[in-house]
C-alpha positions in Angstrom: -7.9 49.1 -25.1 -6.0 51.9 -23.9 -2.2 51.5 -22.3 -3.8 51.9 -18.3 -6.3 48.6 -18.9 -3.2 46.9 -20.6 -0.7 47.6 -17.3 -4.0 46.5 -15.6 -4.6 43.1 -17.0 -0.3 42.1 -17.2 -0.6 43.3 -12.9 -3.6 40.5 -12.6 -2.1 38.2 -14.7 1.1 38.1 -12.8 -1.0 38.3 -9.5 -1.9 35.5 -10.3 0.7 33.9 -11.0 1.9 34.5 -7.9 -0.6 33.8 -5.5 -0.5 30.3 -6.1 -1.3 27.7 -8.9 -4.2 28.3 -10.7 -7.0 25.1 -11.7 -7.5 26.2 -14.5 -4.4 25.7 -16.1 -3.1 22.4 -13.7 -7.1 20.8 -16.1 -5.7 21.8 -19.4 -2.1 20.2 -18.5 -3.8 17.0 -17.4 -6.4 17.3 -20.4 -3.6 17.2 -22.7 -1.3 14.8 -21.4 -3.5 12.4 -20.5 -3.1 9.5 -23.4 1.0 9.6 -21.7 0.1 9.5 -18.4 -2.5 6.5 -18.7 -0.1 5.0 -21.2 2.7 5.3 -18.4 0.5 4.0 -15.8 -0.7 1.4 -17.8 3.0 0.2 -18.8 4.3 0.1 -15.1 1.4 -1.9 -14.3 2.3 -4.8 -17.4 5.3 -4.7 -16.7 5.4 -5.0 -12.7 2.7 -7.8 -13.5 5.2 -9.6 -15.3 7.7 -9.5 -13.3 5.8 -10.5 -10.5 4.8 -13.4 -12.8 8.8 -14.5 -13.9 9.8 -14.9 -10.4 9.4 -18.0 -8.8 6.8 -18.3 -5.7 8.5 -20.0 -2.4 7.2 -20.7 0.0 8.4 -21.4 4.1 7.2 -22.4 6.5 8.8 -23.4 10.5 7.9 -24.6 13.2 9.2 -25.1 16.5 8.4 -28.1 19.0 9.4 -26.9 22.5 9.3 -30.4 25.4 6.5 -29.6 27.7 7.3 -27.4 30.3 8.0 -30.1 34.1 5.7 -28.4 36.5 2.9 -28.8 33.9 3.3 -31.3 32.5 3.6 -33.4 36.3 0.3 -32.3 37.7 -1.7 -32.1 34.4 -0.3 -36.2 34.3 -1.7 -36.8 37.5 -4.7 -35.6 37.1 -5.3 -37.4 33.4 -4.0 -40.5 35.0 -6.5 -40.1 38.1 -9.0 -39.9 36.0 -8.4 -43.0 34.1 -7.8 -44.8 37.0 -11.9 -44.8 37.5 -12.3 -46.0 34.6 -10.4 -48.9 35.0 -12.1 -50.4 38.4 
């Protein structure tokens, strides 16, 4: 290989690094570290599941019972009493 050809190879290699991320390099890096990636993910999942089992269950419920409004209750009661009046006769 001539000196000119090696310079072209070196410059093309530099251009690849300056243009962005090379997908092939990322794939190789992922494949080399797949055990580490899966191990850390699995360990995190097991740790979080274990911690969630240690926390006691707490359930809270809140109910507010409000008295009926006077305007509606009077008219509703009057209507209901009127309907019952027919049954009592």
